[in-house]
C-alpha positions as CSV (number, residue, x, y, z in Angstrom):
1,X,2.6,-10.2,-25.7
2,X,-0.5,-11.5,-24.1
3,X,-0.9,-14.4,-21.6
4,X,-4.0,-16.3,-20.7
5,X,-4.1,-16.9,-16.9
6,X,-4.3,-20.6,-15.8
7,X,-5.4,-22.0,-12.7
8,X,-2.9,-21.4,-9.8
9,X,-1.3,-18.5,-11.4
10,X,-0.5,-15.3,-9.5
11,X,0.9,-12.0,-10.8
12,X,4.2,-12.9,-9.2
13,X,4.5,-16.3,-10.8
14,X,3.5,-14.9,-14.2
15,X,6.1,-12.2,-13.8
16,X,8.7,-14.8,-12.8
17,X,7.7,-17.0,-15.8
18,X,8.4,-14.3,-18.2
19,X,11.4,-12.6,-16.6
20,X,9.7,-9.3,-15.9
21,X,9.3,-7.3,-12.7
22,X,6.1,-7.5,-10.8
23,X,5.6,-3.7,-11.0
24,X,6.1,-3.8,-14.7
25,X,3.5,-6.6,-15.1
26,X,1.1,-4.7,-12.9
27,X,1.7,-1.4,-14.8
28,X,1.1,-3.2,-18.2
29,X,-2.3,-4.2,-16.8
30,X,-4.0,-1.0,-15.5
31,X,-7.6,-2.5,-15.9
32,X,-7.0,-4.9,-13.0
33,X,-8.8,-3.5,-10.0
34,X,-6.7,-5.6,-7.7
35,X,-3.6,-7.4,-8.9
36,X,-3.8,-10.0,-6.2
37,X,-7.2,-11.2,-7.7
38,X,-6.9,-12.8,-11.2
39,X,-9.0,-15.5,-12.8
40,X,-8.3,-18.5,-15.2
41,X,-9.0,-17.4,-18.7
42,X,-8.3,-13.7,-17.9
43,X,-6.0,-12.3,-20.7
44,X,-3.0,-10.1,-19.5
45,X,-0.6,-8.0,-21.3
46,X,3.1,-9.1,-20.5
47,X,5.8,-6.4,-21.1
48,X,9.0,-7.5,-22.8
49,X,11.6,-9.2,-20.4
50,X,13.8,-6.6,-18.8
51,X,11.1,-3.9,-19.2
52,X,11.5,-1.5,-16.2
53,X,8.6,-1.0,-13.8
54,X,7.0,2.3,-13.3
55,X,9.5,5.0,-12.4
56,X,9.6,5.2,-8.6
57,X,10.6,8.8,-8.8
58,X,7.8,10.2,-10.9
59,X,4.0,10.8,-10.4
60,X,1.4,9.3,-8.1
61,X,1.2,5.6,-7.2
62,X,-1.5,3.8,-5.3
63,X,-0.7,1.3,-2.5
64,X,-3.3,-1.2,-1.1
65,X,-3.1,-1.4,2.6
66,X,-4.0,-5.0,3.7
67,X,-5.6,-5.9,6.9
68,X,-3.6,-7.5,9.6
69,X,-6.3,-7.6,12.2
70,X,-9.8,-9.2,11.6
71,X,-11.6,-6.0,13.0
72,X,-10.2,-4.0,10.2
73,X,-11.1,-4.0,6.5
74,X,-8.7,-2.2,4.2
75,X,-7.0,1.0,3.3
76,X,-5.2,2.8,0.5
77,X,-2.2,5.0,0.4
78,X,-1.7,7.5,-2.5
79,X,1.8,8.5,-2.9
80,X,3.8,10.9,-4.8
81,X,7.6,10.1,-4.7
82,X,8.6,13.7,-4.7
83,X,7.3,13.8,-1.0
84,X,3.6,13.4,-0.5
85,X,1.4,10.7,1.1
86,X,-2.5,10.4,1.7
87,X,-3.9,7.5,3.6
88,X,-7.5,6.6,3.6
89,X,-9.0,3.6,5.5
90,X,-12.3,1.9,6.5
91,X,-11.7,1.2,10.2
92,X,-13.7,0.6,13.3
93,X,-14.0,3.4,16.0
94,X,-10.6,3.3,17.9
95,X,-12.5,3.1,21.2
96,X,-13.4,-0.6,20.3
97,X,-9.6,-1.3,21.3
98,X,-8.6,-1.2,24.7
99,X,-7.6,2.4,25.7
100,X,-7.2,3.6,22.2
101,X,-8.3,6.9,20.6
102,X,-6.5,7.4,17.3
103,X,-5.2,5.6,14.2
104,X,-1.6,6.6,13.1
105,X,0.0,6.0,9.7
106,X,3.7,5.3,9.8
107,X,6.2,5.2,6.9
108,X,8.8,2.7,8.0
109,X,12.3,2.1,6.5
110,X,13.3,-1.4,5.4
111,X,16.6,-1.8,7.1
112,X,17.7,-4.6,9.4
113,X,16.2,-2.7,12.4
114,X,13.1,-1.0,10.9
115,X,12.6,2.4,12.0
116,X,9.8,5.0,11.7
117,X,10.9,7.7,9.2
118,X,7.7,9.8,9.9
119,X,4.1,9.5,11.0
120,X,0.8,11.2,11.0
121,X,-2.6,10.8,12.7
122,X,-5.7,9.8,10.7
123,X,-8.8,12.0,11.0
124,X,-12.2,10.6,11.5
125,X,-15.0,11.6,8.9
126,X,-17.9,12.0,11.3
127,X,-20.8,9.6,10.8
128,X,-18.7,7.0,9.0
129,X,-16.0,4.3,9.6
130,X,-13.7,6.4,7.2
131,X,-10.4,7.7,8.4
132,X,-8.1,9.9,6.3
133,X,-5.1,12.3,6.4
134,X,-2.2,13.4,4.3
135,X,1.4,14.5,5.0
136,X,4.1,16.1,2.9
137,X,7.6,14.8,4.4
138,X,10.9,15.9,3.1
139,X,11.5,12.7,1.2
140,X,9.5,9.5,0.5
141,X,11.4,6.2,0.5
142,X,11.2,3.7,-2.3
143,X,11.6,0.7,-0.1
144,X,9.9,0.1,3.2
145,X,6.3,0.0,4.2
146,X,3.2,2.0,5.3
147,X,1.7,0.7,8.5
148,X,-1.4,1.9,10.3
149,X,-1.6,1.3,14.0
150,X,-4.3,2.1,16.7
151,X,-2.8,4.2,19.4
152,X,-3.8,5.4,22.9
153,X,-2.7,8.9,22.1
154,X,-1.9,10.9,19.0
155,X,1.5,11.2,17.4
156,X,3.6,9.0,19.4
157,X,7.4,8.8,18.8
158,X,7.3,5.1,17.7
159,X,4.5,2.6,17.0
160,X,3.3,1.5,20.3
161,X,-0.3,0.1,19.4
162,X,-1.7,-2.9,17.4
163,X,-0.7,-2.9,13.7
164,X,-4.0,-3.0,11.8
165,X,-3.0,-2.2,8.1
166,X,0.1,-2.6,6.1
167,X,1.5,-2.3,2.6
168,X,5.0,-2.6,1.1
169,X,6.1,0.5,-0.8
170,X,7.7,-1.7,-3.6
171,X,4.0,-2.8,-4.4
172,X,3.1,1.0,-5.0
173,X,1.5,1.0,-8.7
174,X,1.5,4.0,-10.9
175,X,-1.6,5.1,-12.4
176,X,-0.8,8.4,-14.0
177,X,0.9,9.0,-17.2
């Protein structure tokens, strides 16, 4: 079925209106560059109520990392649920923060007392504001979040520095068949 976006609609409210999961609605509309930006008059495909979202166990998905600090722009995490993650971000030099030298990406669980499951430091692409790295942990959680912090030293035991980017793993959208 199709739906014409009305003023004030969001992907979440449309999913609620039709009784579908947000991931299923996003997956049904792969042409959307950013599911957080829709416009009145835009035509969306709405899957049948009860349709499952993309399988969290299969393939690659993309997670937009939103800025939580005005000095930072945005980032992206590419995740393969069978245990691989790559984080890329457009960030200022960490020396612009007080006593900082590195950005660290964390995968945090979603428990009552969130804990870091693993982390890896981002590497700077010289001559740019681009930071990137990848990691192959033993497992990738379905719930939780990816957080990027700016740290005074590489690979700390727990996040100590300012959080600059974050994204909820439940919002990871599949893009492969």
